C-alpha positions in Angstrom: 55.5 118.5 46.7 57.0 120.7 43.8 60.8 120.5 45.5 63.1 118.4 42.3 66.3 118.3 43.3 69.8 118.9 41.7 71.0 115.8 39.4 74.2 114.9 41.1 77.1 115.5 37.9 80.0 113.9 40.1 82.3 114.5 42.9 83.7 118.8 42.4 86.9 119.2 44.4 87.8 123.0 45.6 90.4 123.9 45.1 90.0 122.5 41.6 93.3 120.2 41.6 94.6 118.4 38.0 94.5 115.0 37.6 97.0 113.7 39.9 99.0 109.5 40.0 99.1 108.3 43.2 102.3 108.4 44.1 104.3 104.7 44.9 107.0 104.8 47.6 109.1 101.6 47.4 108.8 99.2 50.5 110.6 99.1 53.2 111.4 95.5 54.3 112.1 94.3 58.0 115.1 92.8 58.1 115.8 89.1 60.0 118.2 91.5 63.2 115.1 94.5 63.1 112.3 91.1 64.1 114.9 89.3 66.2 116.0 92.6 68.3 111.8 93.2 68.2 111.0 90.7 69.3 113.9 90.8 72.3 113.4 93.7 73.4 110.0 92.7 73.9 110.2 89.7 75.4 112.2 91.8 78.2 109.9 93.9 78.8 107.6 90.8 80.1 110.7 89.2 81.6 110.2 93.1 83.4 107.7 93.5 84.4 106.1 89.6 86.0 104.3 89.8 89.2 107.5 89.1 92.4 106.7 86.6 94.9 108.8 87.0 97.7 110.2 84.5 99.1 109.8 83.6 102.4 112.7 83.4 104.4 112.3 81.3 108.0 112.2 82.6 111.1 116.0 83.4 112.9 116.2 81.0 115.5 118.1 83.0 119.1 121.6 81.3 119.5 121.6 79.6 122.7 124.0 82.4 124.8 120.9 84.9 124.1 118.5 82.5 124.9 120.1 82.1 128.2 121.5 85.6 128.2 117.1 87.1 128.6 116.8 84.2 131.5 119.1 85.4 133.9 118.2 88.8 132.5 114.8 88.1 133.6 115.7 86.5 136.3 117.8 89.4 138.7 115.3 91.9 137.7 113.1 89.8 139.1 115.5 89.5 142.8 116.2 93.1 143.0 111.8 93.5 142.3 112.1 91.9 144.8 114.0 92.8 146.5 112.9 96.9 146.9 109.8 95.8 147.3 110.6 94.5 150.7 112.2 97.5 151.4 109.9 99.6 151.7 107.3 97.0 153.4 
């Protein structure tokens, strides 16, 4: 094989640019108040996303009056049904 590659002569920029010096930017520091506010915000986000468990409530107890009223209602209904059945015989 007689193919010869061209030698590398350095980098070329297209279009050619004049030599530039890297620009220096002043370093901005974060203050203690800003850092504390950021930590508080992150803590609030974590607290807001916590898993919430529903509190188990004890089963409500019926008042004795309502239990007695239910029994009375059942007794009167049974009497009515017995009376109704005896009329059709």
